[in-house]
SERO-4910 file (N, C-alpha, C, O; in steps of 0.05 Angstrom, whole numbers):
BEGIN
 pado doro    nc1    nc2    nc3   cac1   cac2   cac3    cc1    cc2    cc3    oc1    oc2    oc3
  Met    A     96   -513     13     87   -502    -13     85   -471    -10     78   -461     11
  Ala    A     92   -457    -32     93   -428    -31     66   -416    -26     45   -426    -34
  His    A     66   -393    -12     42   -378     -8     35   -362    -33     52   -347    -43
  Ile    A     11   -365    -43      2   -350    -66    -15   -327    -56    -36   -331    -44
  Arg    A     -6   -303    -60    -20   -279    -50    -45   -274    -67    -46   -281    -91
  Val    A    -65   -262    -55    -91   -256    -69    -97   -227    -66    -97   -216    -43
  Leu    A   -104   -214    -88   -114   -186    -88   -143   -187    -97   -149   -198   -118
  Asp    A   -160   -174    -81   -188   -172    -90   -192   -145   -104   -185   -124    -93
  Cys    A   -204   -146   -128   -208   -122   -144   -237   -116   -149   -244   -102   -168
  Thr    A   -255   -126   -131   -284   -122   -135   -291    -92   -137   -306    -85   -155
  Leu    A   -281    -76   -119   -289    -48   -117   -277    -31   -139   -285     -9   -144
  Arg    A   -257    -42   -153   -244    -27   -175   -253    -38   -202   -267    -25   -217
  Asp    A   -244    -62   -208   -251    -74   -234   -281    -81   -236   -293    -79   -257
  Gly    A   -292    -89   -213   -321    -94   -213   -338    -70   -219   -361    -72   -227
  Gly    A   -327    -46   -214   -342    -22   -218   -349    -15   -246   -366      2   -251
  Tyr    A   -336    -29   -265   -344    -25   -293   -373    -33   -298   -386    -24   -316
  Val    A   -383    -51   -281   -410    -60   -283   -431    -39   -276   -450    -35   -290
  Asn    A   -426    -25   -254   -446     -7   -242   -436     22   -240   -446     38   -224
  Asn    A   -416     29   -257   -405     56   -256   -393     63   -229   -393     86   -221
  Trp    A   -384     43   -215   -371     45   -188   -391     56   -167   -382     66   -146
  Glu    A   -416     55   -173   -437     65   -154   -446     43   -136   -469     34   -137
  Phe    A   -429     34   -118   -435     13    -99   -452     24    -75   -467      9    -64
  Gly    A   -448     49    -68   -459     60    -44   -439     59    -22   -424     39    -19
  Glu    A   -439     79     -5   -419     80     16   -420     56     35   -399     45     42
  Glu    A   -444     49     43   -447     26     61   -436      1     49   -422    -15     63
  Ala    A   -441     -4     23   -431    -28     10   -401    -27      7   -388    -48      9
  Ile    A   -390     -4      1   -361     -2     -2   -347     -9     25   -329    -25     25
  Arg    A   -356      4     46   -344     -2     72   -349    -31     80   -332    -44     91
  Gly    A   -374    -41     75   -380    -68     83   -364    -89     68   -356   -109     79
  Thr    A   -360    -84     42   -344   -102     26   -315   -103     35   -303   -124     37
  Ile    A   -304    -80     42   -276    -79     53   -275    -95     79   -256   -111     82
  Arg    A   -294    -92     96   -294   -107    122   -296   -137    116   -283   -153    129
  Asp    A   -314   -145     98   -317   -173     91   -291   -185     80   -283   -207     87
  Leu    A   -278   -170     62   -253   -180     50   -231   -182     71   -215   -200     69
  Glu    A   -231   -164     90   -211   -167    112   -214   -194    126   -195   -207    133
  Gln    A   -239   -201    131   -245   -226    145   -239   -251    128   -233   -272    138
  Thr    A   -240   -247    102   -234   -269     83   -204   -277     86   -197   -301     84
  Gly    A   -187   -257     90   -159   -263     92   -143   -258     67   -120   -268     64
  Val    A   -154   -243     48   -139   -236     24   -116   -218     32   -117   -204     52
  Asp    A    -95   -218     16    -71   -203     22    -73   -174     15    -62   -157     29
  Met    A    -87   -168     -7    -90   -140    -15   -119   -134    -22   -133   -152    -33
  Ile    A   -128   -110    -15   -155   -102    -22   -152    -76    -38   -141    -56    -29
  Glu    A   -163    -77    -63   -163    -54    -80   -189    -39    -77   -210    -50    -82
  Ile    A   -187    -14    -67   -211      0    -59   -224     16    -82   -246     25    -80
  Gly    A   -210     18   -105   -221     32   -128   -200     46   -144   -176     41   -142
  Phe    A   -209     64   -161   -192     81   -178   -186    107   -165   -202    117   -148
  Met    A   -163    119   -171   -158    147   -166   -159    162   -192   -144    156   -211
  Arg    A   -178    181   -194   -182    196   -219   -187    225   -212   -196    232   -190
  Asp    A   -181    242   -231   -185    271   -228   -214    278   -236   -219    289   -257
  Glu    A   -233    271   -218   -261    277   -223   -275    280   -196   -264    274   -175
  Ala    A   -300    291   -198   -315    297   -173   -318    271   -156   -321    249   -167
  Tyr    A   -317    275   -130   -319    253   -112   -345    252    -97   -356    272    -89
  Thr    A   -356    228    -94   -379    223    -77   -373    198    -61   -361    179    -72
  Arg    A   -381    196    -37   -376    173    -20   -389    148    -30   -381    126    -22
  Asp    A   -408    150    -48   -422    127    -58   -408    113    -81   -417     92    -90
  Arg    A   -387    125    -91   -372    113   -114   -344    106   -105   -332    121    -89
  Ser    A   -333     85   -115   -305     77   -109   -286     89   -128   -269     76   -140
  Ile    A   -288    116   -132   -270    132   -147   -262    155   -129   -278    168   -117
  Tyr    A   -235    160   -127   -225    179   -107   -206    198   -121   -192    191   -139
  Asn    A   -207    223   -112   -187    243   -123   -168    253   -102   -153    272   -107
  Ser    A   -167    240    -79   -147    247    -58   -141    224    -40   -158    205    -37
  Val    A   -118    224    -28   -110    203     -9   -128    205     15   -134    184     27
  Ala    A   -136    229     23   -153    232     47   -180    218     43   -190    206     62
  Gln    A   -191    219     19   -216    205     13   -212    175     16   -229    160     27
  Cys    A   -190    165      6   -184    136      8   -182    128     38   -192    107     46
  Ala    A   -168    145     53   -164    139     81   -191    138     96   -195    121    113
  Asp    A   -208    156     89   -234    157    102   -251    132     97   -263    121    115
  Ile    A   -250    122     72   -267     99     65   -254     73     76   -269     54     82
  Ile    A   -228     72     78   -215     48     89   -221     46    119   -226     24    129
  Gly    A   -219     68    133   -223     67    162   -200     54    175   -177     56    167
  Glu    A   -206     39    197   -185     26    212   -175      2    196   -190    -15    187
  Lys    A   -149      0    192   -137    -21    176   -133    -47    192   -128    -46    216
  Lys    A   -135    -69    178   -129    -95    190    -99    -99    187    -88    -99    165
  Pro    A    -85   -104    209    -56   -109    208    -49   -132    188    -62   -153    189
  Gly    A    -29   -127    172    -20   -148    153    -34   -146    126    -24   -159    107
  Thr    A    -56   -131    124    -69   -128     98    -59   -103     84    -55    -82     97
  Val    A    -54   -106     58    -45    -83     42    -69    -72     27    -84    -86     14
  Tyr    A    -72    -45     29    -94    -32     16    -83    -16     -8    -63     -2     -5
  Cys    A    -96    -18    -30    -85     -5    -54   -107      8    -71   -131      2    -67
  Ala    A    -99     25    -89   -117     37   -109   -102     36   -136    -77     32   -136
  Leu    A   -116     40   -157   -104     39   -184   -106     66   -198   -127     79   -198
  Ile    A    -84     74   -209    -83     98   -227    -77     88   -255    -59     72   -259
  Glu    A    -93     98   -274    -89     89   -301    -81    111   -320    -89    134   -317
  Met    A    -63    104   -338    -55    123   -358    -78    134   -374    -78    157   -383
  Ala    A    -98    117   -379   -121    125   -395   -137    147   -383   -151    161   -398
  Asn    A   -136    151   -357   -149    174   -344   -129    188   -326   -125    181   -303
  Tyr    A   -116    207   -338    -92    220   -326    -99    231   -298   -118    245   -294
  Phe    A    -82    223   -278    -85    234   -251    -61    252   -246    -39    242   -243
  Pro    A    -66    278   -243    -43    297   -240    -27    290   -215    -38    286   -194
  Pro    A     -1    289   -217     16    283   -194     12    302   -171     16    294   -148
  Glu    A      4    327   -176      1    346   -154    -23    338   -136    -25    349   -114
  Leu    A    -41    320   -146    -63    311   -130    -55    288   -112    -70    280    -94
  Leu    A    -32    276   -116    -24    253   -101     -6    261    -78     18    266    -81
  Ala    A    -19    261    -54     -4    268    -30     15    245    -22      9    222    -30
  Pro    A     36    250     -8     54    228      1     39    208     17     19    214     31
  Cys    A     49    183     17     37    162     32     39    168     62     60    175     72
  Asp    A     16    167     76     15    175    104      8    151    122      5    155    147
  Gly    A      5    127    111     -1    104    126    -31    100    132    -39     79    141
  Arg    A    -47    120    126    -76    118    130    -91    112    104   -111     98    105
  Gly    A    -81    122     82    -93    117     56    -82     92     43    -74     73     58
  Pro    A    -80     91     17    -69     67      4    -40     62     12    -24     81     15
  Asp    A    -34     37     17     -6     29     22      9     26     -5     33     31     -6
  Ala    A     -6     18    -25      6     12    -52    -11     26    -73    -35     29    -70
  Leu    A      2     33    -95    -12     43   -118     -4     27   -143     19     21   -147
  Arg    A    -24     19   -158    -20      4   -182    -22     24   -205    -41     41   -206
  Tyr    A     -4     23   -224     -4     41   -247     -6     25   -273     12      9   -279
  Ser    A    -28     28   -287    -32     14   -312    -26     33   -335    -33     56   -335
  Phe    A    -12     22   -356     -2     39   -377     -2     25   -404     -3      0   -405
  Trp    A      0     41   -425      1     31   -452     30     27   -460     48     42   -453
  Lys    A     34      6   -476     61     -1   -485     73     23   -501     97     28   -498
  Arg    A     57     36   -517     68     57   -535     78     82   -519     92     99   -530
  Leu    A     70     84   -494     78    107   -477     94     98   -453     90    107   -431
  Met    A    112     79   -457    127     67   -435    145     87   -421    149     85   -397
  Asp    A    157    106   -436    174    126   -424    159    142   -404    168    147   -382
  Asp    A    135    151   -412    118    167   -394    110    150   -369    110    160   -347
  Ala    A    104    125   -374     97    107   -352    119    103   -332    115    103   -308
  Tyr    A    144    101   -342    167     98   -324    170    122   -306    175    119   -282
  Asp    A    167    146   -318    169    170   -302    147    172   -281    152    180   -258
  Tyr    A    123    164   -288    101    165   -269    105    145   -247    100    151   -223
  Cys    A    114    121   -254    119    101   -233    141    110   -214    140    105   -190
  Arg    A    161    123   -225    183    133   -207    172    154   -188    180    155   -165
  Met    A    153    171   -198    140    190   -181    125    177   -158    126    186   -135
  Ile    A    110    155   -165     94    141   -144    113    131   -122    107    134    -98
  Lys    A    135    119   -130    154    110   -110    166    132    -93    170    129    -69
  Ser    A    170    155   -106    182    178    -91    163    189    -70    172    202    -51
  Arg    A    137    183    -73    117    192    -54    114    172    -31     97    176    -13
  Gly    A    129    151    -31    129    132     -9    110    108    -12    106     94      8
  Tyr    A     98    104    -35     79     82    -39     93     57    -49    114     59    -63
  Arg    A     82     34    -43     91     10    -56     81     10    -85     57     14    -90
  Leu    A     98      7   -104     91      9   -132     85    -18   -144    100    -37   -142
  Cys    A     62    -19   -157     54    -43   -173     53    -35   -202     37    -17   -210
  Val    A     69    -48   -219     71    -41   -247     51    -59   -263     53    -83   -261
  Gln    A     33    -46   -278     11    -60   -292     11    -54   -322     -4    -37   -331
  Pro    A     28    -68   -337     28    -63   -366      3    -76   -379      0   -100   -379
  Thr    A    -15    -59   -391    -39    -70   -402    -34    -85   -428    -14    -81   -442
  Arg    A    -53   -103   -434    -53   -119   -458    -25   -131   -463    -11   -124   -483
  Val    A    -17   -148   -445     11   -159   -446     16   -175   -471     39   -180   -479
  Glu    A     -6   -184   -485     -2   -200   -509     11   -184   -531     21   -196   -551
  Gln    A     12   -158   -529     25   -141   -548     56   -145   -548     69   -139   -568
  Tyr    A     66   -154   -525     94   -156   -521    106   -182   -532     97   -204   -525
  Ser    A    125   -180   -550    141   -203   -557    157   -212   -533    159   -197   -513
  Asp    A    169   -235   -533    185   -244   -511    207   -224   -505    213   -217   -482
  Glu    A    219   -213   -527    241   -194   -524    231   -168   -512    243   -156   -495
  Asp    A    208   -158   -522    196   -134   -512    189   -136   -482    194   -118   -466
  Phe    A    177   -159   -475    169   -163   -447    194   -164   -429    193   -153   -407
  Ala    A    214   -178   -438    239   -179   -422    251   -151   -418    260   -145   -395
  Glu    A    251   -135   -438    261   -108   -436    244    -91   -417    255    -76   -401
  Met    A    218    -94   -418    200    -80   -400    205    -88   -371    207    -71   -354
  Val    A    208   -114   -366    212   -124   -339    239   -113   -328    240   -104   -306
  Lys    A    259   -114   -345    285   -104   -335    285    -75   -330    296    -65   -310
  Arg    A    271    -60   -347    270    -31   -343    255    -23   -318    266     -8   -301
  Phe    A    231    -33   -314    216    -26   -291    227    -40   -266    222    -31   -243
  Gly    A    242    -61   -270    255    -74   -247    276    -56   -234    282    -59   -210
  Glu    A    286    -37   -249    305    -17   -238    292     -1   -216    306      9   -198
  Leu    A    266      2   -216    252     17   -196    247      0   -170    236     10   -151
  Glu    A    254    -25   -171    250    -44   -150    220    -43   -140    215    -36   -117
  Pro    A    202    -48   -158    173    -46   -151    165    -67   -131    178    -88   -128
  Tyr    A    143    -62   -118    131    -81    -99    121   -105   -115    124   -128   -107
  Ala    A    109    -99   -139     99   -121   -156    100   -112   -185     98    -89   -191
  Leu    A    103   -132   -202    100   -127   -231     81   -149   -241     84   -172   -234
  Tyr    A     63   -141   -259     41   -159   -267     42   -168   -296     52   -154   -313
  Ile    A     31   -191   -300     23   -201   -326     -7   -194   -328    -24   -205   -314
  Val    A    -14   -175   -345    -41   -164   -347    -55   -174   -372    -48   -165   -394
  Asp    A    -74   -191   -369    -89   -202   -392   -115   -186   -396   -137   -195   -389
  Thr    A   -112   -161   -406   -134   -142   -407   -158   -153   -421   -181   -149   -413
  Phe    A   -154   -167   -444   -176   -176   -460   -183   -206   -454   -201   -217   -467
  Gly    A   -170   -218   -435   -176   -245   -428   -172   -265   -450   -188   -284   -454
  Leu    A   -150   -262   -465   -145   -279   -488   -120   -297   -486   -115   -312   -504
  Leu    A   -105   -293   -464    -80   -309   -462    -86   -339   -458   -104   -346   -442
  Arg    A    -72   -355   -472    -73   -384   -468    -54   -391   -444    -37   -375   -436
  Lys    A    -58   -415   -434    -41   -423   -411    -11   -421   -418      5   -412   -402
  Arg    A     -4   -430   -442     24   -429   -450     35   -401   -451     59   -396   -445
  Asp    A     18   -381   -458     27   -353   -458     32   -343   -430     52   -330   -425
  Val    A     14   -349   -412     17   -340   -384     43   -352   -373     58   -337   -360
  Leu    A     47   -377   -377     71   -390   -366     97   -379   -378    117   -377   -365
  Arg    A     96   -373   -404    119   -362   -418    127   -335   -406    150   -329   -401
  Tyr    A    107   -317   -403    112   -291   -392    122   -294   -363    140   -279   -354
  Ala    A    110   -312   -348    117   -316   -320    146   -325   -318    160   -315   -300
  Glu    A    155   -343   -335    183   -352   -333    202   -330   -340    224   -329   -329
  Ile    A    195   -313   -359    212   -291   -367    215   -272   -343    237   -264   -336
  Ala    A    192   -264   -331    192   -245   -309    207   -257   -285    222   -243   -271
  Asp    A    203   -282   -280    216   -295   -257    246   -295   -259    261   -293   -240
  Arg    A    255   -296   -284    284   -296   -289    297   -268   -286    320   -266   -278
  Leu    A    281   -247   -291    292   -221   -293    284   -201   -271    298   -181   -267
  Leu    A    263   -207   -256    255   -189   -235    275   -188   -212    288   -208   -207
  Pro    A    278   -165   -199    296   -164   -176    285   -180   -153    261   -184   -151
  Pro    A    303   -190   -135    293   -205   -112    274   -189    -95    278   -165    -92
  Gly    A    253   -202    -86    234   -188    -69    210   -177    -83    190   -170    -70
  Thr    A    211   -174   -109    189   -164   -124    168   -186   -129    176   -208   -137
  Ile    A    143   -180   -124    122   -199   -128    115   -201   -158    114   -180   -171
  Leu    A    110   -225   -168    100   -228   -195     70   -233   -195     60   -252   -184
  Gly    A     56   -214   -207     26   -215   -206     14   -224   -233     27   -224   -254
  Tyr    A    -11   -232   -231    -26   -241   -254    -55   -231   -252    -69   -237   -233
  His    A    -62   -214   -272    -90   -203   -273   -104   -216   -297    -96   -211   -320
  Val    A   -125   -231   -291   -137   -247   -312   -167   -240   -315   -180   -234   -295
  His    A   -176   -240   -340   -205   -237   -346   -215   -264   -357   -200   -280   -368
  Asn    A   -241   -267   -355   -253   -294   -362   -267   -294   -389   -285   -310   -394
  Asn    A   -258   -277   -407   -272   -274   -433   -273   -300   -449   -293   -305   -463
  Met    A   -253   -317   -446   -252   -342   -461   -258   -366   -442   -253   -389   -450
  Gly    A   -267   -360   -418   -275   -381   -400   -252   -398   -388   -256   -420   -380
  Gln    A   -228   -386   -388   -205   -402   -379   -190   -388   -356   -166   -394   -352
  Ala    A   -204   -371   -341   -190   -356   -320   -180   -375   -298   -156   -373   -291
  Leu    A   -196   -393   -288   -188   -411   -267   -166   -430   -276   -147   -436   -262
  Cys    A   -169   -440   -300   -149   -458   -312   -122   -445   -313   -102   -457   -305
  Asn    A   -121   -420   -323    -96   -406   -324    -85   -399   -297    -61   -401   -292
  Ala    A   -103   -393   -278    -94   -386   -251    -82   -410   -237    -61   -407   -224
  Val    A    -93   -433   -241    -82   -457   -229    -54   -463   -240    -36   -470   -226
  Ala    A    -52   -460   -267    -26   -465   -279     -5   -446   -269     18   -453   -264
  Phe    A    -13   -421   -266      6   -400   -255     14   -407   -227     37   -404   -219
  Ala    A     -6   -415   -210      0   -421   -182     19   -445   -180     35   -446   -161
  Glu    A     17   -464   -198     32   -489   -195     59   -489   -209     74   -508   -207
  Leu    A     64   -468   -224     90   -466   -238    112   -460   -218    109   -442   -202
  Pro    A    133   -476   -218    155   -471   -199    170   -445   -206    183   -443   -226
  Leu    A    168   -425   -188    180   -399   -192    196   -391   -167    190   -400   -145
  Lys    A    215   -373   -171    230   -362   -148    215   -341   -134    216   -339   -109
  His    A    200   -324   -148    187   -301   -137    160   -308   -125    146   -326   -134
  Thr    A    152   -293   -105    125   -295    -94    105   -287   -115    110   -268   -130
  Arg    A     83   -302   -116     62   -296   -136     38   -283   -123     32   -287   -100
  Gln    A     23   -268   -140     -2   -256   -131    -21   -257   -154    -14   -251   -177
  Met    A    -47   -263   -147    -68   -264   -168    -91   -246   -160    -98   -244   -136
  Asp    A   -103   -233   -180   -126   -216   -176   -151   -232   -180   -153   -249   -198
  Ala    A   -171   -226   -164   -198   -239   -167   -219   -220   -156   -212   -201   -142
  Ser    A   -244   -226   -161   -266   -209   -151   -289   -227   -143   -291   -250   -152
  Ile    A   -305   -217   -126   -328   -232   -115   -347   -239   -139   -356   -221   -153
  Tyr    A   -352   -265   -142   -368   -275   -164   -357   -266   -191   -372   -264   -210
  Gly    A   -331   -260   -192   -319   -252   -217   -329   -225   -227   -328   -219   -251
  Met    A   -339   -208   -209   -351   -182   -218   -332   -166   -235   -310   -160   -227
  Gly    A   -342   -159   -259   -326   -143   -278   -342   -141   -304   -361   -155   -308
  Arg    A   -333   -122   -321   -348   -118   -345   -348   -143   -363   -328   -158   -364
  Gly    A   -369   -146   -378   -371   -169   -396   -369   -195   -382   -385   -201   -364
  Ala    A   -349   -211   -389   -346   -238   -378   -335   -237   -349   -335   -257   -335
  Gly    A   -325   -214   -341   -315   -211   -313   -287   -222   -309   -272   -227   -327
  Asn    A   -281   -226   -283   -254   -233   -274   -254   -262   -263   -274   -276   -265
  Leu    A   -231   -269   -252   -228   -294   -238   -246   -293   -213   -246   -272   -199
  Phe    A   -261   -314   -207   -279   -315   -184   -262   -317   -158   -246   -336   -155
  Leu    A   -266   -299   -140   -252   -300   -114   -258   -325    -99   -240   -337    -87
  Glu    A   -283   -333    -99   -291   -357    -83   -279   -382    -94   -271   -400    -79
  Gln    A   -276   -384   -120   -263   -407   -132   -233   -408   -126   -222   -429   -119
  Leu    A   -220   -385   -128   -192   -383   -123   -186   -389    -93   -167   -403    -87
  Ala    A   -203   -378    -76   -199   -382    -47   -201   -411    -39   -185   -421    -24
  Leu    A   -221   -425    -50   -225   -453    -44   -202   -470    -55   -192   -488    -41
  Tyr    A   -193   -464    -79   -170   -478    -91   -145   -475    -74   -132   -494    -68
  Leu    A   -139   -450    -66   -115   -445    -50   -117   -457    -23    -97   -465    -11
  Arg    A   -141   -458    -12   -144   -470     15   -140   -500     14   -127   -511     31
  Glu    A   -151   -512     -7   -150   -542     -8   -123   -552    -19   -114   -573    -10
  Glu    A   -112   -538    -38    -87   -547    -50    -62   -536    -38    -41   -549    -39
  Phe    A    -63   -512    -26    -39   -499    -15    -41   -496     16    -22   -488     29
  Gly    A    -64   -503     27    -68   -501     56    -69   -472     66    -63   -467     90
  Gln    A    -77   -453     49    -78   -425     57   -103   -419     73   -124   -431     69
  Glu    A   -100   -401     92   -122   -394    110   -139   -372     97   -137   -349    104
  Leu    A   -156   -381     79   -175   -363     66   -204   -373     73   -210   -396     69
  Arg    A   -220   -354     83   -247   -362     92   -267   -355     70   -267   -333     59
  Leu    A   -285   -374     64   -306   -369     44   -330   -354     56   -343   -339     41
  Glu    A   -335   -358     81   -359   -346     93   -362   -316     89   -383   -306     82
  Pro    A   -340   -301     93   -343   -272     89   -347   -264     59   -361   -245     53
  Val    A   -336   -281     41   -341   -276     12   -371   -280      6   -383   -264     -8
  Leu    A   -382   -301     17   -410   -307     13   -428   -285     26   -449   -279     15
  His    A   -419   -275     49   -434   -253     61   -434   -228     44   -455   -215     40
  Ala    A   -411   -222     32   -409   -199     14   -427   -203    -10   -440   -184    -19
  Trp    A   -427   -227    -21   -444   -233    -44   -474   -230    -36   -488   -216    -51
  Asp    A   -482   -242    -15   -510   -241     -7   -519   -213      0   -541   -204     -7
  Thr    A   -502   -198     13   -509   -172     24   -507   -149      4   -524   -131      3
  Trp    A   -486   -149    -13   -480   -127    -30   -480   -134    -60   -494   -121    -76
  Ile    A   -465   -154    -68   -459   -158    -96   -482   -171   -111   -487   -164   -134
  Ser    A   -497   -190    -99   -518   -203   -113   -540   -184   -122   -553   -188   -142
  Lys    A   -544   -163   -106   -564   -143   -114   -557   -128   -139   -574   -121   -155
  Ile    A   -531   -123   -143   -521   -111   -167   -524   -130   -191   -533   -122   -212
  Phe    A   -517   -155   -186   -519   -175   -207   -548   -178   -217   -553   -183   -241
  Ala    A   -567   -176   -199   -595   -179   -207   -604   -157   -226   -621   -161   -243
  Arg    A   -591   -133   -224   -598   -111   -242   -580   -110   -266   -589   -103   -288
  Leu    A   -554   -116   -262   -534   -112   -283   -517   -137   -284   -494   -137   -275
  Pro    A   -527   -158   -296   -512   -184   -296   -487   -182   -313   -485   -168   -333
  Trp    A   -467   -198   -305   -442   -201   -319   -436   -231   -321   -449   -247   -308
  Gly    A   -416   -238   -337   -408   -266   -338   -402   -275   -366   -406   -260   -386
  Tyr    A   -392   -299   -369   -384   -310   -395   -407   -310   -414   -430   -315   -407
  Ser    A   -401   -303   -439   -421   -304   -461   -407   -310   -487   -382   -307   -489
  Thr    A   -422   -320   -506   -410   -326   -532   -398   -302   -545   -376   -303   -557
  His    A   -411   -279   -542   -401   -254   -554   -374   -246   -541   -356   -237   -555
  Ser    A   -372   -249   -514   -346   -243   -501   -324   -262   -511   -302   -253   -515
  Phe    A   -331   -287   -514   -312   -307   -524   -302   -299   -552   -278   -300   -557
  Leu    A   -320   -292   -569   -313   -287   -597   -296   -262   -600   -277   -261   -615
  Thr    A   -303   -241   -585   -287   -216   -586   -259   -221   -575   -239   -210   -586
  Ala    A   -256   -237   -554   -230   -243   -543   -214   -260   -562   -190   -256   -566
  Ala    A   -227   -279   -575   -214   -297   -594   -202   -281   -617   -182   -289   -629
  Ala    A   -215   -258   -624   -206   -242   -646   -189   -218   -635   -183   -200   -651
  Ala    A   -182   -219   -610   -165   -198   -598   -177   -170   -599   -163   -151   -605
  Cys    A   -203   -169   -594   -218   -143   -595   -224   -134   -567   -226   -150   -548
  Asn    A   -228   -108   -564   -236    -96   -538   -262   -109   -529   -281   -111   -545
  Pro    A   -264   -116   -504   -289   -129   -494   -313   -112   -495   -336   -122   -494
  Asn    A   -310    -86   -497   -334    -68   -500   -349    -74   -525   -373    -69   -527
  Tyr    A   -335    -85   -546   -350    -93   -570   -370   -115   -564   -392   -115   -576
  Ala    A   -363   -133   -546   -381   -155   -540   -408   -144   -529   -429   -153   -536
  Ser    A   -405   -124   -511   -429   -112   -499   -446    -98   -521   -470    -99   -520
  Asp    A   -432    -85   -539   -445    -71   -561   -460    -90   -579   -483    -86   -586
  Phe    A   -446   -112   -587   -459   -132   -604   -483   -144   -590   -504   -149   -603
  Thr    A   -481   -149   -564   -503   -161   -549   -527   -142   -549   -550   -150   -553
  Ala    A   -521   -116   -543   -543    -96   -542   -557    -93   -569   -581    -88   -571
  Arg    A   -542    -97   -591   -554    -95   -618   -568   -121   -626   -582   -122   -647
  Gly    A   -565   -142   -610   -579   -167   -616   -567   -182   -639   -582   -197   -652
  Leu    A   -542   -178   -645   -529   -192   -668   -525   -222   -662   -516   -228   -640
  Pro    A   -531   -239   -680   -526   -268   -676   -496   -274   -675   -480   -259   -687
  Ala    A   -489   -295   -661   -461   -302   -656   -445   -306   -682   -423   -297   -685
  Ala    A   -458   -320   -702   -443   -326   -727   -436   -299   -741   -415   -297   -753
  Glu    A   -454   -280   -740   -449   -254   -753   -427   -239   -738   -410   -227   -750
  Val    A   -428   -240   -711   -407   -227   -695   -380   -238   -702   -361   -223   -705
  Trp    A   -378   -265   -705   -352   -277   -711   -341   -267   -737   -317   -262   -739
  Asp    A   -358   -264   -757   -349   -253   -783   -340   -224   -780   -320   -216   -792
  Ile    A   -356   -209   -765   -350   -180   -763   -323   -175   -748   -308   -159   -757
  Val    A   -318   -190   -726   -294   -185   -712   -269   -194   -727   -247   -184   -722
  Arg    A   -273   -213   -745   -250   -223   -761   -246   -206   -786   -223   -203   -795
  Glu    A   -268   -196   -798   -265   -183   -824   -270   -153   -823   -259   -138   -839
  Gly    A   -287   -144   -804   -294   -116   -804   -279    -98   -785   -278    -74   -788
  Leu    A   -265   -111   -765   -249    -96   -746   -220   -103   -750   -212   -126   -747
  Thr    A   -204    -83   -757   -176    -88   -762   -159    -66   -749   -169    -44   -742
  Gly    A   -133    -71   -746   -115    -52   -736   -123    -41   -708   -134    -55   -692
  Pro    A   -117    -15   -703   -123     -3   -678   -153     -3   -671   -160     -1   -647
  Asp    A   -170     -5   -691   -199     -5   -685   -206    -29   -667   -226    -27   -653
  Lys    A   -191    -50   -669   -197    -74   -652   -193    -68   -622   -207    -79   -606
  Tyr    A   -174    -51   -616   -165    -47   -589   -178    -24   -575   -183    -24   -551
  Leu    A   -185     -3   -591   -197     21   -579   -226     22   -588   -232     29   -611
  Tyr    A   -244     16   -569   -272     14   -576   -285     41   -580   -278     61   -566
  Ala    A   -304     42   -599   -322     65   -602   -346     55   -617   -344     38   -635
  Ala    A   -370     65   -610   -395     55   -623   -394     59   -653   -404     42   -668
  Glu    A   -383     81   -662   -382     86   -691   -364     66   -705   -369     60   -729
  Lys    A   -344     55   -691   -328     34   -703   -344      8   -707   -341     -6   -726
  Thr    A   -362      2   -688   -379    -21   -691   -397    -17   -715   -400    -36   -731
  Glu    A   -409      6   -718   -426     11   -740   -411      9   -767   -422     -2   -786
  Ala    A   -387     20   -768   -371     19   -792   -364    -10   -799   -364    -18   -822
  Ala    A   -357    -26   -779   -350    -54   -783   -374    -70   -793   -371    -87   -810
  Ile    A   -398    -64   -782   -422    -78   -792   -428    -71   -821   -435    -88   -837
  Arg    A   -425    -45   -827   -429    -37   -855   -410    -51   -874   -418    -60   -895
  Thr    A   -385    -52   -866   -364    -65   -883   -372    -94   -887   -370   -104   -910
  Trp    A   -380   -108   -866   -387   -136   -868   -412   -139   -886   -413   -158   -902
  Glu    A   -432   -122   -883   -456   -124   -898   -451   -120   -928   -463   -133   -945
  Glu    A   -433   -100   -934   -427    -95   -962   -412   -118   -975   -417   -125   -998
  Glu    A   -395   -131   -960   -380   -153   -971   -397   -178   -974   -390   -196   -989
  His    A   -419   -180   -959   -435   -204   -960   -462   -198   -972   -481   -214   -970
  Ala    A   -465   -175   -986   -490   -169   -999   -496   -188  -1022   -517   -185  -1035
***
C-alpha cells in the first residue's frame, strides 16, 4: 500500500490561536517531538517581513529558521510558509543553504495567479523545494483548477496542494480535485491536501483522500490536537493512528502525546479551539472563519448567525473578514426582520 506522507503544521497554522507566541523552548521542543513521531515534513512557521523574536514562530530570515531548527533529523523535510497576504520581499530570502528550510510553501490568491507564478519561480531559483498552495480551492471550477495545475506544473514543484481554507469541501469535491491533479501533475510531484475541520469532516475527507487510487504520492497536513483558529485542523494523532493501523506506517503516538502534555495543552487551557456550531454555519455559507469567532464573541445565537451569514454577508464580504462587515451584516439582518 502507498506511503501517505504527513506534514505537521502546528507551529504555523496553530499559531493563529496564540499569535504564534509558543515560546522558544516550546518551539524547539515541539520540533524535537515531531521528529520522534516520524512525520515526513515539519512546518516551523511563517516567513514574514516583521520584527523577530525567538519566542514566536515567525521568521524574517533563513538564518533565524536555521537557528530554531538546530540539528536536523536525516530524512525529515523542514519547511516554512510564505503567504501572498503578507508580502515577503524576495531580497530577504537567502538561497537555500541546507541549514534552514528545505522547502517553502507559497499560498496565493486566485485573482493574482500571475504574480504567484513569478514568486514561485523565484523560490525555485533560490534552491528550495517548492510547494504550491492555492488558497480557497473551492473557487476553482474543474477547468480553472486543471489550468492552474498545468501552469504551476511547468515549474516541476515538489508538491501542489488542494487547500480547503474554509473547511467546506465535501468528500466528493476533494476526490474530484485530486483526480484532476493526479492526471495533470508532472511525475514526481507530491499531491497534498490541507484540510480544516469547520464542518467536522476533516478525518472523513482525509481517509477518502488516502484511500483513493492515485499515481502520485500523497501528503496531508495535520496539527497536534488539531491546533488552529476556530475549528482547527485535522488531528495529527488521529491521522497517525489511522495510517499506522490501515497502512502500516511507522508513526509513533507517544511523542505527539508528549508534545500535547508538555506544550500544547497549556495553550488550549487558555485559548481553546475546536469544532463549534458557529464554525460549522460560517463554513456552510462559505464565509471566512474569522466571522465565527466574531459571532461567538458577540454572543449571537446560532439561529441568528445562520440567517446573517446567508442574508447579510454577500459577495467579497463573505471571504474577506472585517469587524465592520459583521456589524453591517447584523444591521442589514435586523432591518429586514424588524
